[in-house]
C-alpha positions as CSV (number, residue, x, y, z in Angstrom):
1,X,25.9,17.6,-5.2
2,X,23.4,18.3,-2.4
3,X,24.4,17.3,1.1
4,X,21.6,16.9,3.7
5,X,23.1,17.2,7.1
6,X,22.6,15.1,10.2
7,X,20.3,16.8,12.7
8,X,22.1,17.7,15.9
9,X,19.8,15.7,18.2
10,X,20.7,12.6,16.2
11,X,24.4,13.3,16.4
12,X,24.3,13.5,20.2
13,X,22.1,10.5,20.5
14,X,24.3,8.3,18.4
15,X,27.4,9.3,20.4
16,X,25.6,8.4,23.6
17,X,24.5,5.1,22.0
18,X,28.1,3.8,21.7
19,X,28.1,0.3,23.2
20,X,29.5,-0.2,26.7
21,X,31.9,-3.1,27.2
22,X,30.2,-6.2,28.5
23,X,26.7,-4.9,27.9
24,X,24.3,-7.6,26.8
25,X,21.3,-7.2,24.4
26,X,17.9,-8.0,25.8
27,X,16.0,-10.4,23.6
28,X,12.9,-9.2,21.9
29,X,9.6,-10.0,23.7
30,X,8.0,-13.1,22.1
31,X,4.5,-14.4,22.5
32,X,4.1,-17.8,20.8
33,X,0.9,-19.2,19.3
34,X,1.2,-22.9,18.6
35,X,-0.5,-24.6,15.6
36,X,-3.3,-25.9,17.9
37,X,-4.4,-22.3,18.8
38,X,-5.8,-21.9,15.3
39,X,-7.5,-25.2,14.9
40,X,-10.9,-23.8,15.7
41,X,-10.6,-21.4,12.7
42,X,-10.0,-24.3,10.3
43,X,-7.3,-22.5,8.4
44,X,-6.2,-23.5,4.9
45,X,-3.1,-21.4,4.6
46,X,-0.7,-19.5,6.7
47,X,-2.4,-16.3,5.9
48,X,-5.6,-17.6,7.4
49,X,-3.7,-18.2,10.6
50,X,-1.9,-14.8,10.8
51,X,-5.2,-13.1,10.3
52,X,-6.4,-14.6,13.6
53,X,-3.4,-13.5,15.7
54,X,-4.9,-11.3,18.4
55,X,-4.2,-7.6,17.9
56,X,-2.2,-8.0,14.7
57,X,-2.9,-7.0,11.2
58,X,-0.8,-7.9,8.1
59,X,1.0,-4.8,6.8
60,X,1.8,-5.2,3.1
61,X,4.7,-2.8,3.4
62,X,5.3,0.5,1.6
63,X,5.7,1.0,-2.1
64,X,9.2,2.4,-2.1
65,X,12.2,2.1,-4.3
66,X,14.8,-0.5,-3.2
67,X,14.1,-3.4,-0.8
68,X,15.2,-2.3,2.7
69,X,12.3,0.0,3.5
70,X,9.5,-1.9,1.7
71,X,9.0,-4.9,3.9
72,X,5.8,-5.6,5.8
73,X,5.5,-7.0,9.3
74,X,5.8,-10.7,8.5
75,X,8.8,-13.0,8.7
76,X,9.0,-16.6,7.6
77,X,11.6,-18.6,9.6
78,X,13.3,-15.3,10.5
79,X,13.4,-13.8,7.0
80,X,11.3,-11.5,5.0
81,X,9.6,-12.8,1.9
82,X,11.9,-12.2,-1.1
83,X,9.3,-10.7,-3.3
84,X,8.2,-7.0,-3.4
85,X,5.3,-7.1,-5.8
86,X,3.3,-9.9,-4.1
87,X,3.8,-8.7,-0.6
88,X,3.5,-10.8,2.6
89,X,-0.1,-11.9,1.9
90,X,0.9,-13.7,-1.3
91,X,3.8,-15.4,0.3
92,X,1.7,-16.6,3.3
93,X,-1.0,-17.8,0.9
94,X,1.5,-20.3,-0.6
95,X,2.2,-21.9,2.7
96,X,-0.3,-24.6,3.8
97,X,-1.5,-24.3,7.3
98,X,-0.3,-27.8,8.1
99,X,3.3,-26.6,7.6
100,X,3.1,-24.0,10.3
101,X,4.6,-25.1,13.6
102,X,3.8,-21.9,15.5
103,X,3.6,-18.1,15.0
104,X,5.7,-15.9,17.2
105,X,4.5,-12.3,17.9
106,X,7.6,-10.2,18.5
107,X,7.8,-6.8,20.0
108,X,11.0,-4.8,19.8
109,X,12.6,-6.9,17.0
110,X,16.3,-6.0,16.6
111,X,16.9,-7.3,13.1
112,X,16.8,-5.2,9.9
113,X,14.4,-7.9,8.5
114,X,11.7,-6.2,10.6
115,X,12.0,-3.0,8.4
116,X,11.7,-0.8,11.5
117,X,8.4,-2.2,12.6
118,X,7.8,-2.3,16.4
119,X,5.6,-5.4,16.2
120,X,6.0,-8.3,13.8
121,X,5.1,-12.0,13.5
122,X,7.6,-14.7,12.6
123,X,6.1,-18.0,11.2
124,X,8.1,-21.1,12.1
125,X,7.5,-23.4,9.2
126,X,8.5,-27.0,8.8
127,X,9.0,-29.1,5.7
128,X,6.0,-31.3,4.7
129,X,5.1,-33.6,1.8
130,X,3.1,-32.5,-1.2
131,X,0.2,-30.4,0.1
132,X,-1.8,-27.4,-1.0
133,X,-5.1,-25.5,-0.9
134,X,-7.7,-24.3,-3.3
135,X,-10.5,-21.8,-3.3
136,X,-13.3,-20.8,-5.6
137,X,-15.6,-17.8,-5.1
138,X,-18.4,-16.1,-6.9
139,X,-20.0,-12.8,-6.2
140,X,-23.5,-11.6,-7.2
141,X,-24.3,-7.9,-7.3
142,X,-27.6,-6.2,-7.2
143,X,-27.9,-6.3,-11.0
144,X,-27.3,-10.0,-11.2
145,X,-23.7,-9.8,-12.5
146,X,-21.6,-12.8,-11.5
147,X,-17.8,-12.3,-10.8
148,X,-15.7,-15.5,-10.5
149,X,-12.5,-15.9,-8.4
150,X,-10.2,-18.9,-8.3
151,X,-7.0,-19.6,-6.5
152,X,-4.8,-22.6,-5.9
153,X,-1.6,-23.1,-3.9
154,X,0.8,-26.1,-3.8
155,X,3.9,-26.8,-1.7
156,X,6.3,-29.7,-1.7
157,X,9.5,-31.3,-2.9
158,X,10.4,-31.0,-6.6
159,X,13.6,-32.4,-8.2
160,X,15.7,-31.9,-5.1
161,X,14.3,-28.5,-4.3
162,X,11.6,-27.4,-1.9
163,X,9.0,-25.4,-3.8
164,X,5.7,-23.6,-3.5
165,X,3.5,-22.0,-6.1
166,X,0.2,-20.1,-6.4
167,X,-2.2,-19.2,-9.2
168,X,-5.0,-16.7,-8.9
169,X,-7.6,-15.6,-11.4
170,X,-10.4,-13.1,-11.0
171,X,-12.9,-11.5,-13.4
172,X,-15.1,-8.6,-12.6
173,X,-18.1,-6.7,-14.0
174,X,-19.4,-3.8,-12.0
175,X,-22.2,-1.4,-12.6
176,X,-22.8,1.8,-10.8
177,X,-25.3,4.7,-11.2
178,X,-25.1,8.2,-10.1
179,X,-25.4,11.9,-10.8
180,X,-23.0,14.7,-11.6
181,X,-24.0,18.4,-11.1
182,X,-22.0,21.3,-12.4
183,X,-22.8,24.7,-11.1
184,X,-21.7,28.4,-11.2
185,X,-19.9,30.0,-8.2
186,X,-23.3,31.3,-7.0
187,X,-24.8,27.8,-7.1
188,X,-26.8,28.2,-10.3
189,X,-27.1,24.9,-12.1
190,X,-25.1,24.7,-15.4
191,X,-25.4,21.1,-16.2
192,X,-27.1,18.0,-14.7
193,X,-25.7,14.7,-15.9
194,X,-27.0,11.2,-15.0
195,X,-24.2,8.8,-14.8
196,X,-24.0,5.1,-15.7
197,X,-20.7,3.2,-15.4
198,X,-19.8,-0.3,-16.6
199,X,-16.4,-1.7,-15.7
200,X,-15.2,-5.1,-16.6
201,X,-11.9,-7.0,-16.9
202,X,-9.8,-9.7,-15.4
203,X,-6.5,-10.5,-13.7
204,X,-4.2,-13.5,-13.7
205,X,-1.3,-14.0,-11.3
206,X,1.3,-16.8,-11.1
207,X,3.9,-16.8,-8.4
208,X,6.2,-19.2,-6.7
209,X,9.6,-20.0,-5.1
210,X,12.0,-22.8,-4.9
211,X,14.7,-23.3,-2.3
212,X,17.5,-25.8,-1.3
213,X,20.7,-26.1,0.7
214,X,23.7,-25.0,-1.4
215,X,27.1,-23.3,-1.1
216,X,27.0,-23.7,2.7
217,X,23.7,-22.0,3.1
218,X,20.2,-21.8,1.6
219,X,19.4,-20.6,-1.9
220,X,15.9,-19.2,-2.7
221,X,14.6,-18.2,-6.1
222,X,11.3,-16.2,-6.4
223,X,9.3,-15.5,-9.5
224,X,6.1,-13.7,-10.2
225,X,4.1,-12.6,-13.3
226,X,0.8,-10.8,-13.4
227,X,-1.5,-9.6,-16.2
228,X,-4.4,-7.2,-15.9
229,X,-7.0,-5.9,-18.3
230,X,-9.8,-3.4,-17.5
231,X,-12.4,-1.7,-19.7
232,X,-14.6,1.1,-18.3
233,X,-17.4,2.9,-20.1
234,X,-19.4,5.9,-18.8
235,X,-22.6,7.3,-20.3
236,X,-23.7,10.8,-19.3
237,X,-27.0,12.1,-20.7
238,X,-27.0,15.8,-19.8
239,X,-29.5,18.6,-19.2
240,X,-28.2,22.1,-19.6
241,X,-29.2,24.5,-16.8
242,X,-32.2,22.4,-15.8
243,X,-33.2,19.3,-13.8
244,X,-33.7,16.1,-15.8
245,X,-37.0,16.0,-17.7
246,X,-37.8,15.0,-21.2
247,X,-35.1,14.4,-23.7
248,X,-31.5,15.3,-22.8
249,X,-29.8,18.4,-24.2
250,X,-26.5,16.7,-24.7
251,X,-24.8,13.3,-24.4
252,X,-21.2,12.6,-23.2
253,X,-19.4,9.2,-23.4
254,X,-16.2,8.4,-21.6
255,X,-14.0,5.4,-22.2
256,X,-11.0,4.2,-20.3
257,X,-8.9,1.1,-21.2
258,X,-5.9,-0.2,-19.3
259,X,-3.6,-3.2,-19.9
260,X,-0.8,-4.0,-17.4
261,X,1.8,-6.7,-17.5
262,X,4.4,-7.1,-14.8
263,X,7.1,-9.6,-13.9
264,X,9.5,-10.1,-11.0
265,X,12.5,-12.5,-10.5
266,X,14.7,-12.6,-7.5
267,X,17.2,-14.8,-5.7
268,X,18.8,-14.8,-2.3
269,X,21.4,-16.8,-0.4
270,X,21.8,-16.9,3.4
271,X,24.3,-18.8,5.4
272,X,27.1,-18.7,8.0
273,X,30.6,-17.4,7.5
274,X,33.7,-19.0,9.0
275,X,34.0,-16.1,11.5
276,X,30.7,-16.8,13.3
277,X,28.8,-14.2,11.3
278,X,25.8,-14.8,9.1
279,X,25.5,-13.4,5.6
280,X,22.5,-12.7,3.4
281,X,22.7,-11.7,-0.2
282,X,19.6,-10.7,-2.3
283,X,19.1,-9.7,-5.9
284,X,15.7,-8.7,-7.3
285,X,14.6,-7.4,-10.7
286,X,11.2,-6.3,-11.8
287,X,9.6,-5.0,-15.0
288,X,6.1,-3.4,-15.5
289,X,4.5,-2.2,-18.7
290,X,1.3,-0.1,-18.7
291,X,-0.8,0.9,-21.7
292,X,-3.8,3.2,-21.2
293,X,-6.2,4.8,-23.7
294,X,-9.0,7.2,-22.8
295,X,-11.4,9.4,-24.6
296,X,-14.3,11.8,-23.9
297,X,-16.8,12.6,-26.6
298,X,-19.6,15.3,-26.1
299,X,-22.6,15.6,-28.4
300,X,-24.8,18.7,-28.2
301,X,-27.5,17.9,-29.0
302,X,-27.2,14.2,-28.9
303,X,-26.0,13.0,-32.3
304,X,-24.1,16.2,-33.2
305,X,-20.4,16.1,-32.2
306,X,-19.5,19.2,-30.1
307,X,-16.0,18.2,-28.8
308,X,-13.7,15.3,-28.3
309,X,-10.5,14.7,-26.4
310,X,-8.4,11.5,-26.6
311,X,-5.3,10.5,-24.6
312,X,-2.9,7.5,-24.8
313,X,0.0,6.6,-22.4
314,X,2.7,4.0,-22.6
315,X,4.9,3.5,-19.6
316,X,7.6,0.9,-18.7
317,X,9.1,0.6,-15.2
318,X,12.3,-1.3,-14.5
319,X,13.9,-1.9,-11.1
320,X,16.9,-3.9,-10.0
321,X,18.1,-4.2,-6.4
322,X,21.0,-5.9,-4.8
323,X,21.4,-6.1,-1.0
324,X,23.7,-7.7,1.5
325,X,23.6,-7.9,5.3
326,X,26.0,-9.4,7.9
327,X,25.1,-10.3,11.5
328,X,26.9,-12.1,14.2
329,X,25.6,-15.5,15.2
330,X,24.8,-15.4,18.9
331,X,26.8,-13.1,21.2
332,X,25.8,-10.5,23.7
333,X,25.5,-7.6,21.3
334,X,23.5,-7.6,18.1
335,X,25.2,-5.4,15.6
336,X,24.2,-5.6,11.9
337,X,25.8,-4.0,8.9
338,X,24.8,-4.0,5.2
339,X,24.4,-2.2,2.0
340,X,22.1,-1.9,-1.0
341,X,22.5,-0.7,-4.6
342,X,19.6,-0.1,-6.9
343,X,18.7,1.1,-10.4
344,X,15.2,2.4,-11.4
345,X,14.0,3.5,-14.8
346,X,10.8,4.9,-16.2
347,X,10.1,5.3,-20.0
348,X,7.0,7.3,-20.4
349,X,5.2,8.6,-23.5
350,X,1.9,10.5,-23.5
351,X,-0.2,11.7,-26.4
352,X,-3.1,14.1,-26.0
353,X,-5.3,15.7,-28.7
354,X,-8.7,17.4,-29.0
355,X,-11.1,18.8,-31.5
356,X,-14.2,20.9,-31.7
357,X,-17.1,20.0,-33.8
358,X,-16.2,18.2,-37.0
359,X,-12.6,19.5,-37.0
360,X,-9.5,17.4,-37.0
361,X,-7.8,16.2,-33.9
362,X,-5.1,18.7,-32.8
363,X,-2.3,17.7,-30.5
364,X,-2.0,19.3,-27.0
365,X,1.6,19.8,-25.9
366,X,2.4,19.2,-22.2
367,X,5.8,19.6,-20.4
368,X,7.7,16.4,-20.2
369,X,5.2,14.3,-22.2
370,X,7.9,12.0,-23.5
371,X,10.7,11.3,-21.0
372,X,13.1,8.7,-19.6
373,X,13.8,8.9,-15.8
374,X,16.7,7.0,-14.3
375,X,17.9,6.7,-10.7
376,X,21.0,5.0,-9.4
377,X,21.3,4.6,-5.7
378,X,23.6,3.2,-3.1
379,X,23.1,2.9,0.7
380,X,25.1,1.6,3.6
381,X,23.8,1.1,7.1
382,X,24.9,-0.1,10.6
383,X,22.5,-1.0,13.4
384,X,23.2,-1.9,17.0
385,X,20.9,-3.1,19.9
386,X,21.9,-3.5,23.5
387,X,20.2,-3.3,26.9
388,X,20.7,-0.4,29.4
389,X,19.2,-2.6,32.1
390,X,17.1,-5.8,32.1
391,X,14.0,-3.9,31.2
392,X,15.3,-1.1,29.0
393,X,16.7,-1.7,25.4
394,X,18.3,0.9,23.1
395,X,18.4,0.4,19.3
396,X,20.5,2.7,17.1
397,X,20.9,2.9,13.4
398,X,23.2,5.0,11.1
399,X,22.6,5.0,7.4
400,X,23.8,7.0,4.4
401,X,22.4,7.1,0.9
402,X,23.8,8.5,-2.4
403,X,21.7,8.8,-5.5
404,X,21.8,10.2,-9.0
405,X,18.6,11.1,-10.8
406,X,18.8,11.8,-14.5
407,X,15.9,12.9,-16.8
408,X,16.1,12.9,-20.6
409,X,13.8,13.4,-23.5
410,X,11.4,16.4,-23.6
411,X,13.0,17.6,-20.3
412,X,16.6,17.4,-19.3
413,X,18.1,17.4,-15.8
414,X,20.6,15.6,-13.6
415,X,21.1,15.8,-9.9
416,X,23.2,14.0,-7.2
417,X,21.9,13.8,-3.7
418,X,23.3,12.5,-0.4
419,X,21.2,11.8,2.7
420,X,22.0,10.7,6.2
421,X,19.2,8.5,7.8
422,X,19.8,7.9,11.5
423,X,17.3,6.2,13.8
424,X,17.1,5.8,17.6
425,X,14.6,3.9,19.6
426,X,14.1,3.0,23.3
427,X,12.1,0.0,24.5
428,X,10.9,-0.4,28.1
429,X,9.4,-3.6,29.4
430,X,8.2,-2.8,33.0
431,X,6.4,-6.1,33.4
432,X,5.3,-9.1,31.4
433,X,2.8,-8.2,28.8
434,X,3.6,-4.5,28.9
435,X,5.9,-2.7,26.4
436,X,6.5,0.9,25.7
437,X,8.5,2.0,22.7
438,X,9.8,5.5,21.8
439,X,11.5,6.2,18.6
440,X,13.0,8.9,16.4
441,X,14.1,8.3,12.8
442,X,14.8,10.0,9.6
443,X,13.7,8.6,6.2
444,X,13.9,9.6,2.6
445,X,10.5,9.4,0.9
446,X,9.6,7.5,-2.3
447,X,9.9,9.5,-5.4
448,X,6.8,9.1,-7.5
449,X,8.3,8.6,-11.0
450,X,4.9,9.3,-12.5
451,X,5.3,13.0,-11.4
452,X,8.4,13.3,-13.6
453,X,6.2,12.7,-16.7
454,X,3.1,14.4,-18.0
455,X,-0.4,12.9,-17.4
456,X,-4.0,13.5,-18.4
457,X,-7.4,12.6,-17.0
458,X,-9.8,13.3,-19.8
459,X,-12.9,12.5,-17.6
460,X,-12.1,15.4,-15.3
461,X,-10.6,17.6,-17.9
462,X,-7.3,17.7,-15.9
463,X,-3.7,17.7,-17.2
464,X,-0.5,17.6,-15.3
465,X,2.9,18.5,-16.7
466,X,6.0,16.6,-15.8
467,X,8.7,18.1,-13.5
468,X,12.3,17.0,-14.2
469,X,13.6,18.7,-11.0
470,X,11.9,16.7,-8.3
471,X,13.7,15.6,-5.2
472,X,12.7,13.0,-2.6
473,X,10.7,14.1,0.4
474,X,12.5,14.0,3.7
475,X,10.8,12.9,6.9
476,X,11.8,12.9,10.6
477,X,9.3,10.9,12.7
478,X,9.0,10.8,16.5
479,X,6.7,8.1,17.9
480,X,5.5,6.7,21.2
481,X,3.7,3.3,21.3
482,X,2.4,1.2,24.1
483,X,1.3,-2.5,23.9
484,X,-0.6,-4.4,26.6
485,X,-1.3,-8.1,26.4
486,X,-3.2,-10.1,29.0
487,X,-5.2,-13.3,29.5
488,X,-7.7,-14.7,27.0
489,X,-5.9,-13.0,24.1
490,X,-6.5,-9.5,25.5
491,X,-4.6,-6.9,23.4
492,X,-4.6,-3.1,23.9
493,X,-2.3,-0.8,22.0
494,X,-2.0,2.8,21.2
495,X,0.5,5.1,19.6
496,X,1.3,8.8,19.0
497,X,3.5,10.2,16.2
498,X,4.7,13.5,14.9
499,X,6.4,14.0,11.5
500,X,8.5,16.9,10.3
501,X,8.6,16.8,6.5
502,X,10.8,18.7,4.1
503,X,10.7,19.1,0.3
504,X,7.1,17.9,0.4
505,X,5.5,17.1,-3.0
506,X,2.6,19.3,-3.7
507,X,1.0,21.0,-6.7
508,X,3.1,23.9,-8.1
509,X,3.3,26.1,-11.2
510,X,6.1,24.7,-13.2
511,X,8.9,26.9,-14.6
512,X,7.4,26.8,-18.1
513,X,4.0,27.9,-16.8
514,X,2.3,24.5,-16.7
515,X,0.8,22.7,-13.7
516,X,2.5,19.7,-12.0
517,X,4.0,18.4,-8.8
518,X,7.0,20.0,-7.1
519,X,8.9,20.3,-3.9
520,X,6.9,22.9,-2.1
521,X,8.5,23.5,1.4
522,X,7.9,22.0,4.8
523,X,5.0,20.4,6.6
524,X,4.1,18.8,9.9
525,X,1.9,15.7,10.2
526,X,0.8,14.2,13.5
527,X,-1.7,11.7,14.7
528,X,-2.7,8.7,16.9
529,X,-3.4,5.1,16.3
530,X,-5.1,2.5,18.5
531,X,-6.0,-1.2,18.5
532,X,-7.9,-3.6,20.7
533,X,-8.7,-7.3,20.7
534,X,-11.0,-8.3,23.6
535,X,-12.6,-11.6,24.5
536,X,-16.4,-11.2,25.2
537,X,-16.8,-14.8,26.3
538,X,-18.5,-13.6,29.5
539,X,-21.4,-12.6,27.2
540,X,-21.3,-15.5,24.8
541,X,-18.9,-18.4,24.3
542,X,-16.3,-17.7,21.6
543,X,-17.3,-14.0,21.1
544,X,-14.5,-11.6,20.4
545,X,-14.2,-7.9,19.4
546,X,-11.3,-6.5,17.3
547,X,-11.0,-2.8,16.6
548,X,-8.4,-0.6,14.9
549,X,-8.4,3.1,14.1
550,X,-6.3,6.1,13.5
551,X,-6.5,9.9,13.4
552,X,-4.2,12.3,11.5
553,X,-3.8,16.0,10.9
554,X,-1.3,18.2,9.2
555,X,-0.1,21.8,8.8
556,X,1.3,23.0,5.5
557,X,1.7,26.6,4.2
558,X,0.3,26.5,0.7
559,X,2.6,28.5,-1.6
560,X,-0.2,29.4,-3.9
561,X,-2.6,30.8,-1.4
562,X,-0.4,31.5,1.7
563,X,-2.9,29.7,3.9
564,X,-2.4,26.7,6.1
565,X,-3.9,23.4,5.1
566,X,-3.4,19.7,5.3
567,X,-1.0,18.0,2.9
568,X,-2.7,16.5,-0.2
569,X,-4.2,13.0,-0.1
570,X,-4.2,12.6,3.7
571,X,-6.9,10.4,5.3
572,X,-7.9,12.3,8.5
573,X,-9.2,9.2,10.2
574,X,-10.2,5.6,9.6
575,X,-11.5,2.7,11.7
576,X,-12.2,-1.1,11.3
577,X,-14.3,-2.9,13.9
578,X,-15.1,-6.6,13.8
579,X,-17.4,-8.7,16.1
580,X,-16.8,-12.4,15.6
581,X,-18.0,-15.5,17.3
582,X,-16.4,-19.0,16.9
583,X,-18.5,-22.0,17.8
584,X,-16.0,-25.0,17.6
585,X,-18.6,-27.5,18.8
586,X,-20.7,-26.7,15.7
587,X,-17.7,-25.9,13.4
588,X,-19.4,-22.6,12.7
589,X,-18.5,-18.9,13.0
590,X,-20.0,-15.6,12.1
591,X,-18.8,-12.0,12.0
592,X,-20.0,-8.5,11.6
593,X,-17.5,-5.9,10.4
594,X,-17.7,-2.2,9.6
595,X,-15.0,0.1,8.4
596,X,-14.8,3.7,7.3
597,X,-12.6,6.6,6.7
598,X,-12.8,10.4,6.6
599,X,-13.0,12.8,3.7
600,X,-9.9,13.0,1.6
601,X,-8.7,16.2,-0.2
602,X,-6.5,16.3,-3.3
603,X,-5.1,19.7,-4.2
604,X,-4.2,20.8,-7.7
605,X,-3.0,24.2,-8.9
606,X,-6.5,25.3,-10.2
607,X,-8.8,23.1,-8.1
608,X,-9.5,21.2,-4.9
609,X,-11.1,17.8,-5.1
610,X,-12.7,16.1,-2.0
611,X,-13.7,12.4,-1.9
612,X,-15.7,10.5,0.7
613,X,-17.2,7.1,1.0
614,X,-20.0,5.8,3.2
615,X,-19.0,3.2,5.8
616,X,-18.8,-0.4,4.6
617,X,-20.7,-3.1,6.4
618,X,-19.9,-6.8,5.9
619,X,-21.7,-9.8,7.4
620,X,-20.3,-13.3,7.1
621,X,-21.2,-16.8,8.2
622,X,-18.6,-19.7,7.9
623,X,-18.9,-23.4,8.2
624,X,-16.1,-26.1,8.4
625,X,-18.6,-28.9,9.0
626,X,-17.1,-31.0,6.2
627,X,-13.6,-32.3,6.5
628,X,-11.0,-30.3,4.6
629,X,-13.7,-27.9,3.3
630,X,-14.7,-24.5,4.5
631,X,-17.8,-22.7,3.2
632,X,-18.4,-19.0,3.6
633,X,-21.0,-16.5,2.6
634,X,-20.5,-12.8,2.9
635,X,-22.8,-9.9,2.3
636,X,-21.1,-6.6,1.5
637,X,-22.9,-3.3,2.3
638,X,-26.4,-4.9,2.4
639,X,-28.1,-1.4,2.4
640,X,-25.9,-0.2,-0.5
641,X,-23.0,2.2,-0.3
642,X,-22.4,5.7,-1.7
643,X,-19.4,7.6,-2.9
644,X,-19.2,11.4,-3.1
645,X,-16.8,13.6,-5.0
646,X,-16.8,17.4,-4.8
647,X,-14.6,19.7,-7.0
648,X,-14.1,23.4,-6.7
649,X,-12.3,25.0,-9.7
650,X,-10.6,28.4,-9.5
651,X,-9.4,30.8,-12.1
652,X,-6.6,31.1,-12.9
653,X,-5.3,29.2,-9.8
654,X,-6.5,28.5,-6.2
655,X,-5.2,32.0,-5.4
656,X,-8.0,33.4,-7.6
657,X,-11.7,33.2,-7.4
658,X,-14.1,30.2,-7.8
659,X,-15.1,29.7,-11.4
660,X,-17.1,26.4,-11.1
661,X,-18.2,23.7,-8.7
662,X,-19.0,20.1,-9.3
663,X,-20.9,17.6,-7.2
664,X,-20.8,13.9,-8.0
665,X,-22.5,11.0,-6.2
666,X,-22.7,7.4,-7.3
667,X,-24.1,4.3,-5.6
668,X,-22.9,0.7,-5.3
669,X,-25.5,-1.9,-4.4
670,X,-25.3,-4.9,-2.2
671,X,-23.0,-7.8,-3.1
672,X,-23.1,-11.5,-2.1
673,X,-19.9,-13.5,-2.0
674,X,-20.0,-17.3,-1.9
675,X,-16.6,-19.0,-1.2
676,X,-15.5,-22.6,-0.9
677,X,-11.9,-23.4,0.3
678,X,-10.2,-26.7,0.8
679,X,-6.9,-28.4,1.4
680,X,-5.2,-31.5,0.1
């Protein structure tokens, strides 16, 4: 068993955080937005309303095992939505706007329902009669392809229960064109390929919940099922060592098919105990099955098979979580205690084969191609919030986690781990509308179960072996945030953070000699975040500017090269700016939005892959002139948008010399979206 100790600063802080007798907890800061505030936006669902809360953006939560650390920043009548897969957006889309009494924006929330967020919203929802919303959309791309989208939500009483449901369907057909250049280390052209991609498929989602008073409290049952299908085809006419002219020297075809089916079912009960405490119990189970098939076929010259590689993967994910929390009702202190148990399982099987010329397909063996990964986990936690003075609040949390990870099949391993996860935060409210929050917390990262099993990307000629000895990444995060709110919906916020990470997951050479992911040491990640929502009504009535952005950097000593670099898959910066004008007298609004992000690097043992995308521009106009009907037209990237991928391949690893380079650029044309939404 591995024991991860409690850092000494945390030990001292938790001792100092012991509650003083008679100390009262300061209530969280609440800014309320009544239903009437959103009338000018003609919302159909609760999601439409939350999207217009000044200075707030819905966070879908993190994809982590368990339930406690996966929540977003949205509560409904004081509780998190009981579904993981759909996230807050899906739950909000099932609630008609007419059922929302108000939306409370809360800073410094003290409940574990907030999942550690410093700012959340809580929707106060009332019971209504049968009501719902619907929406239909169609997109038209530059090639004339039409993509339909349909959704419908309904809410109301059903057989003594209160229920809500949502159905969503979309179909897609996308075409892109581009170029791929492969060159020698000195830049000499080896291969020029023109690229044409056609991707099409569909997705259907059904989700709902029912609730009623029972057993002295409220019972809620959630369910969700989703099916996806995607078919993608690439054609690459190629020219060997020369620019394109005349007939191609070779032809390469790439196919990728994916079918996904997942389901989720959960239930929860919340109510008061006889001793003036409240209890919430939750149980949630999910199942996901993925089947993928891919193949790459090269003909040199066209019509004469030179090589072929095919891959197939079959994966099934299972998760079950049970969680309970107890909290006192009222009182001067706000302690909360709870626990969680969970079971996770992955069954993964990969087949890979290739051939040269007219030969037969020969299997390629990879480490951990056929494995079963199981994790059993238990966690206990205790939180406490109290005020040091009327403007200063201290929150402390102590948590401990035990887990066992077992791998069987092509690879065998079993390990038991124990982690302590304390957290401490200090909130200062010097004046109305001003809040400053400082925090220090330790978390255990989400294990990527896919990394335990082998994988193959035939289009990039890249394979990864599975690693049965993976451990979760550890993270200690220090943060400082300030939030300013003034008249006319003015919001300014900014934050700084610094993370110390241990057992980071990075590409390594596996014990058997293959390439895969492994725990590669320590890293630091730091950055800044900002947001603003400003009324520009002095320039034009109803004009508002919303902006969000972030910047990140990192330091990690690469075990392969000995050099310092960023951690893999880190976006160095991103931004999202929207200019919007609402004209209630004309029941009309328009918006102009642009978003972008910096170049992202993925590191592998023998290569570095960089990906960048041009900024995306969106222009919209919206009308609610007709009763209970909203019409909207949006133009996406009217001048087109490009994507760039650059790969540098080394031999035998990144510690060696460059053996090849690849440049790929593809373009996406403008798209028009036409949407009609209504309520009933």
